[in-house]
PDB file of N, CA, C and O in Angstrom:
ATOM      1  N   UNK A   1     -27.211 124.972  -2.583  1.00  0.00           N
ATOM      2  CA  UNK A   1     -26.372 125.362  -3.642  1.00  0.00           C
ATOM      3  C   UNK A   1     -25.584 126.724  -3.351  1.00  0.00           C
ATOM      4  O   UNK A   1     -24.396 126.682  -3.029  1.00  0.00           O
ATOM      5  N   UNK A   2     -26.190 127.780  -3.458  1.00  0.00           N
ATOM      6  CA  UNK A   2     -25.670 129.110  -3.191  1.00  0.00           C
ATOM      7  C   UNK A   2     -24.518 128.959  -2.436  1.00  0.00           C
ATOM      8  O   UNK A   2     -23.432 129.215  -2.956  1.00  0.00           O
ATOM      9  N   UNK A   3     -24.596 128.559  -1.217  1.00  0.00           N
ATOM     10  CA  UNK A   3     -23.282 128.087  -0.027  1.00  0.00           C
ATOM     11  C   UNK A   3     -22.338 127.443  -0.806  1.00  0.00           C
ATOM     12  O   UNK A   3     -21.211 127.827  -0.495  1.00  0.00           O
ATOM     13  N   UNK A   4     -22.337 126.743  -1.559  1.00  0.00           N
ATOM     14  CA  UNK A   4     -21.545 125.764  -2.307  1.00  0.00           C
ATOM     15  C   UNK A   4     -20.510 126.717  -2.940  1.00  0.00           C
ATOM     16  O   UNK A   4     -19.306 126.858  -2.727  1.00  0.00           O
ATOM     17  N   UNK A   5     -21.440 127.380  -3.862  1.00  0.00           N
ATOM     18  CA  UNK A   5     -20.656 128.283  -5.014  1.00  0.00           C
ATOM     19  C   UNK A   5     -19.902 129.589  -4.234  1.00  0.00           C
ATOM     20  O   UNK A   5     -18.924 130.168  -4.708  1.00  0.00           O
ATOM     21  N   UNK A   6     -20.483 129.904  -3.074  1.00  0.00           N
ATOM     22  CA  UNK A   6     -19.705 131.190  -2.398  1.00  0.00           C
ATOM     23  C   UNK A   6     -18.646 130.236  -2.002  1.00  0.00           C
ATOM     24  O   UNK A   6     -17.664 130.377  -2.730  1.00  0.00           O
ATOM     25  N   UNK A   7     -18.508 129.387  -1.177  1.00  0.00           N
ATOM     26  CA  UNK A   7     -17.495 128.467  -0.846  1.00  0.00           C
ATOM     27  C   UNK A   7     -16.370 128.055  -2.167  1.00  0.00           C
ATOM     28  O   UNK A   7     -15.160 128.223  -2.020  1.00  0.00           O
ATOM     29  N   UNK A   8     -16.687 127.760  -2.851  1.00  0.00           N
ATOM     30  CA  UNK A   8     -15.572 127.622  -4.113  1.00  0.00           C
ATOM     31  C   UNK A   8     -14.836 128.868  -4.554  1.00  0.00           C
ATOM     32  O   UNK A   8     -13.618 129.047  -4.590  1.00  0.00           O
ATOM     33  N   UNK A   9     -15.714 129.606  -4.848  1.00  0.00           N
ATOM     34  CA  UNK A   9     -15.429 131.300  -5.223  1.00  0.00           C
ATOM     35  C   UNK A   9     -14.174 131.483  -4.237  1.00  0.00           C
ATOM     36  O   UNK A   9     -12.981 131.567  -4.527  1.00  0.00           O
ATOM     37  N   UNK A  10     -14.795 131.519  -3.006  1.00  0.00           N
ATOM     38  CA  UNK A  10     -13.881 132.093  -1.832  1.00  0.00           C
ATOM     39  C   UNK A  10     -12.440 131.475  -1.819  1.00  0.00           C
ATOM     40  O   UNK A  10     -11.370 132.084  -1.826  1.00  0.00           O
ATOM     41  N   UNK A  11     -12.657 130.163  -1.798  1.00  0.00           N
ATOM     42  CA  UNK A  11     -11.469 129.356  -1.684  1.00  0.00           C
ATOM     43  C   UNK A  11     -10.541 128.996  -2.797  1.00  0.00           C
ATOM     44  O   UNK A  11      -9.425 128.503  -2.634  1.00  0.00           O
ATOM     45  N   UNK A  12     -11.188 129.334  -4.132  1.00  0.00           N
ATOM     46  CA  UNK A  12     -10.522 129.581  -4.995  1.00  0.00           C
ATOM     47  C   UNK A  12      -9.518 130.837  -4.915  1.00  0.00           C
ATOM     48  O   UNK A  12      -8.423 130.894  -5.475  1.00  0.00           O
ATOM     49  N   UNK A  13     -10.077 131.788  -4.144  1.00  0.00           N
ATOM     50  CA  UNK A  13      -9.389 132.971  -4.212  1.00  0.00           C
ATOM     51  C   UNK A  13      -8.131 133.198  -2.921  1.00  0.00           C
ATOM     52  O   UNK A  13      -7.439 134.205  -2.769  1.00  0.00           O
ATOM     53  N   UNK A  14      -8.110 132.098  -2.201  1.00  0.00           N
ATOM     54  CA  UNK A  14      -7.375 131.484  -1.213  1.00  0.00           C
ATOM     55  C   UNK A  14      -7.544 131.899   0.258  1.00  0.00           C
ATOM     56  O   UNK A  14      -6.683 132.062   1.122  1.00  0.00           O
ATOM     57  N   UNK A  15      -9.024 132.040   0.323  1.00  0.00           N
ATOM     58  CA  UNK A  15      -9.647 132.240   1.589  1.00  0.00           C
ATOM     59  C   UNK A  15     -10.065 130.941   2.202  1.00  0.00           C
ATOM     60  O   UNK A  15     -10.504 129.999   1.542  1.00  0.00           O
ATOM     61  N   UNK A  16      -9.907 130.942   3.471  1.00  0.00           N
ATOM     62  CA  UNK A  16     -10.527 129.868   4.497  1.00  0.00           C
ATOM     63  C   UNK A  16     -12.041 130.133   4.746  1.00  0.00           C
ATOM     64  O   UNK A  16     -12.309 131.160   5.369  1.00  0.00           O
ATOM     65  N   UNK A  17     -13.136 129.276   4.307  1.00  0.00           N
ATOM     66  CA  UNK A  17     -14.378 129.470   4.345  1.00  0.00           C
ATOM     67  C   UNK A  17     -14.981 129.029   5.474  1.00  0.00           C
ATOM     68  O   UNK A  17     -14.974 127.834   5.770  1.00  0.00           O
ATOM     69  N   UNK A  18     -15.560 129.950   6.213  1.00  0.00           N
ATOM     70  CA  UNK A  18     -16.478 129.558   7.362  1.00  0.00           C
ATOM     71  C   UNK A  18     -17.797 129.904   7.210  1.00  0.00           C
ATOM     72  O   UNK A  18     -17.861 131.096   6.908  1.00  0.00           O
ATOM     73  N   UNK A  19     -18.861 129.398   7.286  1.00  0.00           N
ATOM     74  CA  UNK A  19     -20.333 130.020   7.059  1.00  0.00           C
ATOM     75  C   UNK A  19     -20.818 130.410   8.433  1.00  0.00           C
ATOM     76  O   UNK A  19     -20.546 129.649   9.361  1.00  0.00           O
ATOM     77  N   UNK A  20     -21.545 131.573   8.680  1.00  0.00           N
ATOM     78  CA  UNK A  20     -22.184 131.693   9.886  1.00  0.00           C
ATOM     79  C   UNK A  20     -23.614 132.284   9.674  1.00  0.00           C
ATOM     80  O   UNK A  20     -23.703 133.187   8.841  1.00  0.00           O
ATOM     81  N   UNK A  21     -24.497 131.971  10.183  1.00  0.00           N
ATOM     82  CA  UNK A  21     -25.925 132.457  10.158  1.00  0.00           C
ATOM     83  C   UNK A  21     -26.712 132.451  11.485  1.00  0.00           C
ATOM     84  O   UNK A  21     -26.247 132.002  12.533  1.00  0.00           O
ATOM     85  N   UNK A  22     -27.756 132.905  11.375  1.00  0.00           N
ATOM     86  CA  UNK A  22     -28.207 133.147  12.747  1.00  0.00           C
ATOM     87  C   UNK A  22     -29.429 131.466  13.165  1.00  0.00           C
ATOM     88  O   UNK A  22     -29.518 130.903  14.256  1.00  0.00           O
ATOM     89  N   UNK A  23     -30.206 131.082  11.792  1.00  0.00           N
ATOM     90  CA  UNK A  23     -30.668 130.103  11.955  1.00  0.00           C
ATOM     91  C   UNK A  23     -30.867 129.079  10.961  1.00  0.00           C
ATOM     92  O   UNK A  23     -31.879 128.385  10.870  1.00  0.00           O
ATOM     93  N   UNK A  24     -29.769 129.015  10.161  1.00  0.00           N
ATOM     94  CA  UNK A  24     -29.857 128.252   8.678  1.00  0.00           C
ATOM     95  C   UNK A  24     -29.194 126.795   9.252  1.00  0.00           C
ATOM     96  O   UNK A  24     -28.153 126.755   9.908  1.00  0.00           O
ATOM     97  N   UNK A  25     -29.977 125.644   8.889  1.00  0.00           N
ATOM     98  CA  UNK A  25     -29.537 124.549   9.346  1.00  0.00           C
ATOM     99  C   UNK A  25     -27.994 124.327   8.543  1.00  0.00           C
ATOM    100  O   UNK A  25     -27.262 123.484   9.061  1.00  0.00           O
ATOM    101  N   UNK A  26     -27.511 125.001   7.386  1.00  0.00           N
ATOM    102  CA  UNK A  26     -26.543 124.505   6.428  1.00  0.00           C
ATOM    103  C   UNK A  26     -25.767 125.527   7.134  1.00  0.00           C
ATOM    104  O   UNK A  26     -24.630 125.188   6.808  1.00  0.00           O
ATOM    105  N   UNK A  27     -25.632 126.535   7.873  1.00  0.00           N
ATOM    106  CA  UNK A  27     -24.287 127.408   8.638  1.00  0.00           C
ATOM    107  C   UNK A  27     -23.284 126.194   9.146  1.00  0.00           C
ATOM    108  O   UNK A  27     -23.643 125.051   9.428  1.00  0.00           O
ATOM    109  N   UNK A  28     -22.146 126.638   9.186  1.00  0.00           N
ATOM    110  CA  UNK A  28     -21.165 126.120   9.670  1.00  0.00           C
ATOM    111  C   UNK A  28     -21.159 126.603  11.346  1.00  0.00           C
ATOM    112  O   UNK A  28     -20.731 125.655  12.004  1.00  0.00           O
ATOM    113  N   UNK A  29     -21.429 127.534  12.041  1.00  0.00           N
ATOM    114  CA  UNK A  29     -21.707 128.356  13.094  1.00  0.00           C
ATOM    115  C   UNK A  29     -22.906 129.163  13.428  1.00  0.00           C
ATOM    116  O   UNK A  29     -23.175 129.997  12.563  1.00  0.00           O
ATOM    117  N   UNK A  30     -23.594 129.137  14.322  1.00  0.00           N
ATOM    118  CA  UNK A  30     -24.746 129.997  14.190  1.00  0.00           C
ATOM    119  C   UNK A  30     -24.755 130.898  15.360  1.00  0.00           C
ATOM    120  O   UNK A  30     -24.785 130.573  16.547  1.00  0.00           O
ATOM    121  N   UNK A  31     -24.719 132.308  14.743  1.00  0.00           N
ATOM    122  CA  UNK A  31     -24.286 133.215  15.574  1.00  0.00           C
ATOM    123  C   UNK A  31     -25.061 134.620  15.588  1.00  0.00           C
ATOM    124  O   UNK A  31     -25.568 134.867  14.493  1.00  0.00           O
ATOM    125  N   UNK A  32     -25.258 135.538  16.510  1.00  0.00           N
ATOM    126  CA  UNK A  32     -25.870 136.359  16.557  1.00  0.00           C
ATOM    127  C   UNK A  32     -24.904 137.739  16.056  1.00  0.00           C
ATOM    128  O   UNK A  32     -23.913 138.113  16.683  1.00  0.00           O
ATOM    129  N   UNK A  33     -25.421 138.396  14.794  1.00  0.00           N
ATOM    130  CA  UNK A  33     -24.371 139.427  13.922  1.00  0.00           C
ATOM    131  C   UNK A  33     -24.318 140.584  15.221  1.00  0.00           C
ATOM    132  O   UNK A  33     -23.433 141.434  15.125  1.00  0.00           O
ATOM    133  N   UNK A  34     -24.990 140.627  16.109  1.00  0.00           N
ATOM    134  CA  UNK A  34     -24.684 141.659  17.054  1.00  0.00           C
ATOM    135  C   UNK A  34     -23.756 141.552  17.845  1.00  0.00           C
ATOM    136  O   UNK A  34     -23.363 142.607  18.342  1.00  0.00           O
ATOM    137  N   UNK A  35     -23.163 140.445  18.196  1.00  0.00           N
ATOM    138  CA  UNK A  35     -22.040 139.706  18.895  1.00  0.00           C
ATOM    139  C   UNK A  35     -21.423 138.582  18.358  1.00  0.00           C
ATOM    140  O   UNK A  35     -21.745 137.417  18.590  1.00  0.00           O
ATOM    141  N   UNK A  36     -20.414 139.011  17.541  1.00  0.00           N
ATOM    142  CA  UNK A  36     -19.819 137.619  16.763  1.00  0.00           C
ATOM    143  C   UNK A  36     -18.566 137.049  17.851  1.00  0.00           C
ATOM    144  O   UNK A  36     -17.681 137.737  18.360  1.00  0.00           O
ATOM    145  N   UNK A  37     -18.786 135.692  18.008  1.00  0.00           N
ATOM    146  CA  UNK A  37     -17.442 134.954  18.779  1.00  0.00           C
ATOM    147  C   UNK A  37     -16.545 134.830  18.126  1.00  0.00           C
ATOM    148  O   UNK A  37     -16.124 133.693  17.912  1.00  0.00           O
ATOM    149  N   UNK A  38     -15.839 136.092  17.494  1.00  0.00           N
ATOM    150  CA  UNK A  38     -14.436 136.253  16.448  1.00  0.00           C
ATOM    151  C   UNK A  38     -13.772 136.892  17.296  1.00  0.00           C
ATOM    152  O   UNK A  38     -14.270 137.666  18.113  1.00  0.00           O
ATOM    153  N   UNK A  39     -12.466 136.608  17.176  1.00  0.00           N
ATOM    154  CA  UNK A  39     -11.582 137.702  17.417  1.00  0.00           C
ATOM    155  C   UNK A  39     -11.399 138.815  16.892  1.00  0.00           C
ATOM    156  O   UNK A  39     -11.594 138.937  15.683  1.00  0.00           O
ATOM    157  N   UNK A  40     -10.948 139.979  17.730  1.00  0.00           N
ATOM    158  CA  UNK A  40     -10.537 141.382  17.061  1.00  0.00           C
ATOM    159  C   UNK A  40      -9.834 141.134  16.136  1.00  0.00           C
ATOM    160  O   UNK A  40      -9.025 140.237  16.372  1.00  0.00           O
ATOM    161  N   UNK A  41      -9.775 141.823  14.544  1.00  0.00           N
ATOM    162  CA  UNK A  41      -8.830 141.751  14.056  1.00  0.00           C
ATOM    163  C   UNK A  41      -8.438 140.454  13.192  1.00  0.00           C
ATOM    164  O   UNK A  41      -7.300 140.566  12.738  1.00  0.00           O
ATOM    165  N   UNK A  42      -9.093 139.226  12.836  1.00  0.00           N
ATOM    166  CA  UNK A  42      -8.717 138.295  12.835  1.00  0.00           C
ATOM    167  C   UNK A  42      -9.081 137.755  11.385  1.00  0.00           C
ATOM    168  O   UNK A  42      -8.540 136.753  10.917  1.00  0.00           O
ATOM    169  N   UNK A  43      -9.920 138.408  10.796  1.00  0.00           N
ATOM    170  CA  UNK A  43     -10.692 138.093   9.274  1.00  0.00           C
ATOM    171  C   UNK A  43     -10.075 138.880   8.141  1.00  0.00           C
ATOM    172  O   UNK A  43      -9.883 140.096   8.132  1.00  0.00           O
ATOM    173  N   UNK A  44      -9.802 138.038   7.217  1.00  0.00           N
ATOM    174  CA  UNK A  44      -9.335 138.726   6.006  1.00  0.00           C
ATOM    175  C   UNK A  44     -10.431 138.999   5.181  1.00  0.00           C
ATOM    176  O   UNK A  44     -10.548 140.106   4.658  1.00  0.00           O
ATOM    177  N   UNK A  45     -11.203 138.149   5.020  1.00  0.00           N
ATOM    178  CA  UNK A  45     -12.190 138.894   4.004  1.00  0.00           C
ATOM    179  C   UNK A  45     -13.698 138.532   4.574  1.00  0.00           C
ATOM    180  O   UNK A  45     -13.843 137.571   5.331  1.00  0.00           O
ATOM    181  N   UNK A  46     -14.686 139.263   4.214  1.00  0.00           N
ATOM    182  CA  UNK A  46     -15.977 139.013   5.261  1.00  0.00           C
ATOM    183  C   UNK A  46     -17.072 139.243   4.090  1.00  0.00           C
ATOM    184  O   UNK A  46     -17.066 140.380   3.618  1.00  0.00           O
ATOM    185  N   UNK A  47     -18.036 138.307   3.539  1.00  0.00           N
ATOM    186  CA  UNK A  47     -18.902 138.358   2.951  1.00  0.00           C
ATOM    187  C   UNK A  47     -20.338 138.510   3.506  1.00  0.00           C
ATOM    188  O   UNK A  47     -20.911 137.669   4.199  1.00  0.00           O
ATOM    189  N   UNK A  48     -20.946 139.960   3.018  1.00  0.00           N
ATOM    190  CA  UNK A  48     -22.366 139.871   3.960  1.00  0.00           C
ATOM    191  C   UNK A  48     -23.164 139.919   2.649  1.00  0.00           C
ATOM    192  O   UNK A  48     -23.225 140.979   2.025  1.00  0.00           O
ATOM    193  N   UNK A  49     -23.798 138.771   2.193  1.00  0.00           N
ATOM    194  CA  UNK A  49     -24.999 138.757   1.230  1.00  0.00           C
ATOM    195  C   UNK A  49     -26.589 138.721   1.806  1.00  0.00           C
ATOM    196  O   UNK A  49     -26.938 137.783   2.523  1.00  0.00           O
ATOM    197  N   UNK A  50     -27.509 139.779   1.455  1.00  0.00           N
ATOM    198  CA  UNK A  50     -28.535 139.875   1.883  1.00  0.00           C
ATOM    199  C   UNK A  50     -28.697 139.399   3.579  1.00  0.00           C
ATOM    200  O   UNK A  50     -29.384 138.521   4.102  1.00  0.00           O
ATOM    201  N   UNK A  51     -27.825 140.313   4.099  1.00  0.00           N
ATOM    202  CA  UNK A  51     -27.810 140.047   5.819  1.00  0.00           C
ATOM    203  C   UNK A  51     -28.703 141.811   6.151  1.00  0.00           C
ATOM    204  O   UNK A  51     -29.842 142.104   6.515  1.00  0.00           O
ATOM    205  N   UNK A  52     -27.905 142.342   5.919  1.00  0.00           N
ATOM    206  CA  UNK A  52     -28.413 143.818   6.738  1.00  0.00           C
ATOM    207  C   UNK A  52     -29.657 144.023   6.978  1.00  0.00           C
ATOM    208  O   UNK A  52     -30.023 144.313   8.117  1.00  0.00           O
ATOM    209  N   UNK A  53     -30.700 143.887   5.741  1.00  0.00           N
ATOM    210  CA  UNK A  53     -31.963 144.098   6.068  1.00  0.00           C
ATOM    211  C   UNK A  53     -32.492 143.248   6.908  1.00  0.00           C
ATOM    212  O   UNK A  53     -33.612 143.667   7.201  1.00  0.00           O
ATOM    213  N   UNK A  54     -32.215 142.089   7.542  1.00  0.00           N
ATOM    214  CA  UNK A  54     -32.601 141.244   8.227  1.00  0.00           C
ATOM    215  C   UNK A  54     -32.324 141.182   9.871  1.00  0.00           C
ATOM    216  O   UNK A  54     -32.889 140.539  10.756  1.00  0.00           O
ATOM    217  N   UNK A  55     -31.229 142.112   9.900  1.00  0.00           N
ATOM    218  CA  UNK A  55     -30.817 142.539  11.419  1.00  0.00           C
ATOM    219  C   UNK A  55     -31.530 143.754  12.079  1.00  0.00           C
ATOM    220  O   UNK A  55     -31.760 144.803  11.477  1.00  0.00           O
ATOM    221  N   UNK A  56     -31.864 143.506  13.403  1.00  0.00           N
ATOM    222  CA  UNK A  56     -32.313 144.524  14.015  1.00  0.00           C
ATOM    223  C   UNK A  56     -31.783 145.630  14.460  1.00  0.00           C
ATOM    224  O   UNK A  56     -32.620 146.499  14.703  1.00  0.00           O
ATOM    225  N   UNK A  57     -30.156 146.054  14.750  1.00  0.00           N
ATOM    226  CA  UNK A  57     -29.420 147.004  14.687  1.00  0.00           C
ATOM    227  C   UNK A  57     -28.130 146.906  13.772  1.00  0.00           C
ATOM    228  O   UNK A  57     -27.023 146.480  14.101  1.00  0.00           O
ATOM    229  N   UNK A  58     -28.602 147.480  12.354  1.00  0.00           N
ATOM    230  CA  UNK A  58     -27.423 147.053  11.877  1.00  0.00           C
ATOM    231  C   UNK A  58     -26.258 147.799  11.846  1.00  0.00           C
ATOM    232  O   UNK A  58     -25.279 147.530  11.149  1.00  0.00           O
ATOM    233  N   UNK A  59     -26.393 148.987  12.807  1.00  0.00           N
ATOM    234  CA  UNK A  59     -25.193 149.868  12.949  1.00  0.00           C
ATOM    235  C   UNK A  59     -24.247 148.740  14.006  1.00  0.00           C
ATOM    236  O   UNK A  59     -23.085 148.479  13.693  1.00  0.00           O
ATOM    237  N   UNK A  60     -24.821 148.190  15.136  1.00  0.00           N
ATOM    238  CA  UNK A  60     -24.305 147.352  16.069  1.00  0.00           C
ATOM    239  C   UNK A  60     -23.428 145.990  14.953  1.00  0.00           C
ATOM    240  O   UNK A  60     -22.224 145.779  15.102  1.00  0.00           O
ATOM    241  N   UNK A  61     -24.110 145.354  14.102  1.00  0.00           N
ATOM    242  CA  UNK A  61     -23.788 144.473  13.507  1.00  0.00           C
ATOM    243  C   UNK A  61     -22.560 145.158  12.682  1.00  0.00           C
ATOM    244  O   UNK A  61     -21.405 144.751  12.804  1.00  0.00           O
ATOM    245  N   UNK A  62     -22.908 146.183  11.873  1.00  0.00           N
ATOM    246  CA  UNK A  62     -21.224 146.875  11.122  1.00  0.00           C
ATOM    247  C   UNK A  62     -20.306 147.252  11.996  1.00  0.00           C
ATOM    248  O   UNK A  62     -19.187 147.296  11.485  1.00  0.00           O
ATOM    249  N   UNK A  63     -20.351 147.610  13.386  1.00  0.00           N
ATOM    250  CA  UNK A  63     -19.444 147.681  14.272  1.00  0.00           C
ATOM    251  C   UNK A  63     -18.616 146.101  14.442  1.00  0.00           C
ATOM    252  O   UNK A  63     -17.388 146.025  14.459  1.00  0.00           O
ATOM    253  N   UNK A  64     -19.369 145.107  14.540  1.00  0.00           N
ATOM    254  CA  UNK A  64     -18.723 143.825  14.678  1.00  0.00           C
ATOM    255  C   UNK A  64     -18.232 143.647  13.355  1.00  0.00           C
ATOM    256  O   UNK A  64     -17.087 143.194  13.333  1.00  0.00           O
ATOM    257  N   UNK A  65     -18.659 143.827  12.440  1.00  0.00           N
ATOM    258  CA  UNK A  65     -17.753 143.592  11.140  1.00  0.00           C
ATOM    259  C   UNK A  65     -16.427 144.235  11.154  1.00  0.00           C
ATOM    260  O   UNK A  65     -15.345 143.696  10.918  1.00  0.00           O
ATOM    261  N   UNK A  66     -16.631 145.295  11.420  1.00  0.00           N
ATOM    262  CA  UNK A  66     -15.189 146.106  11.550  1.00  0.00           C
ATOM    263  C   UNK A  66     -14.403 145.866  12.474  1.00  0.00           C
ATOM    264  O   UNK A  66     -13.202 146.031  12.259  1.00  0.00           O
ATOM    265  N   UNK A  67     -14.888 145.373  13.869  1.00  0.00           N
ATOM    266  CA  UNK A  67     -13.950 144.746  14.570  1.00  0.00           C
ATOM    267  C   UNK A  67     -13.446 143.469  14.428  1.00  0.00           C
ATOM    268  O   UNK A  67     -12.562 143.200  15.241  1.00  0.00           O
ATOM    269  N   UNK A  68     -13.682 142.770  13.796  1.00  0.00           N
ATOM    270  CA  UNK A  68     -13.388 141.100  13.532  1.00  0.00           C
ATOM    271  C   UNK A  68     -12.411 141.381  11.913  1.00  0.00           C
ATOM    272  O   UNK A  68     -11.711 140.431  11.563  1.00  0.00           O
ATOM    273  N   UNK A  69     -12.407 142.285  11.272  1.00  0.00           N
ATOM    274  CA  UNK A  69     -11.417 142.511   9.976  1.00  0.00           C
ATOM    275  C   UNK A  69     -10.379 142.759  10.515  1.00  0.00           C
ATOM    276  O   UNK A  69     -10.189 143.295  11.607  1.00  0.00           O
ATOM    277  N   UNK A  70      -9.459 142.272   9.565  1.00  0.00           N
ATOM    278  CA  UNK A  70      -8.044 142.405  10.070  1.00  0.00           C
ATOM    279  C   UNK A  70      -7.913 144.470   9.117  1.00  0.00           C
ATOM    280  O   UNK A  70      -8.853 144.981   8.508  1.00  0.00           O
ATOM    281  N   UNK A  71      -6.903 144.956   9.268  1.00  0.00           N
ATOM    282  CA  UNK A  71      -6.923 146.362   9.120  1.00  0.00           C
ATOM    283  C   UNK A  71      -6.724 146.480   7.499  1.00  0.00           C
ATOM    284  O   UNK A  71      -7.154 147.488   6.939  1.00  0.00           O
ATOM    285  N   UNK A  72      -6.093 145.487   6.770  1.00  0.00           N
ATOM    286  CA  UNK A  72      -6.304 145.348   5.525  1.00  0.00           C
ATOM    287  C   UNK A  72      -7.283 144.506   4.898  1.00  0.00           C
ATOM    288  O   UNK A  72      -7.185 144.248   3.698  1.00  0.00           O
ATOM    289  N   UNK A  73      -8.267 144.030   5.640  1.00  0.00           N
ATOM    290  CA  UNK A  73      -9.415 143.084   5.631  1.00  0.00           C
ATOM    291  C   UNK A  73     -10.516 143.596   4.778  1.00  0.00           C
ATOM    292  O   UNK A  73     -10.854 144.734   5.104  1.00  0.00           O
ATOM    293  N   UNK A  74     -11.312 142.985   3.573  1.00  0.00           N
ATOM    294  CA  UNK A  74     -12.255 143.318   2.557  1.00  0.00           C
ATOM    295  C   UNK A  74     -13.305 142.856   3.423  1.00  0.00           C
ATOM    296  O   UNK A  74     -13.362 142.189   4.456  1.00  0.00           O
ATOM    297  N   UNK A  75     -14.271 143.539   2.513  1.00  0.00           N
ATOM    298  CA  UNK A  75     -16.000 143.263   2.952  1.00  0.00           C
ATOM    299  C   UNK A  75     -16.687 143.343   1.905  1.00  0.00           C
ATOM    300  O   UNK A  75     -17.908 143.189   1.954  1.00  0.00           O
TER     301      UNK A  75
END
């Protein structure tokens, strides 16, 4: 239910929603936050809910988030 409310909220704000996760069966794409399969500077908005405390190397994941966000992107 949480995923659906996040999706509705972000789509109502005009964003295209894609859910990523490491092992959730509800995720649209399974990924490792240390190496995201997303083009540089291609994401307008990144929502990171209860993620960083589960990541082995949060600094590396943070660099990945920065890499994929557009210059005027929001996190």
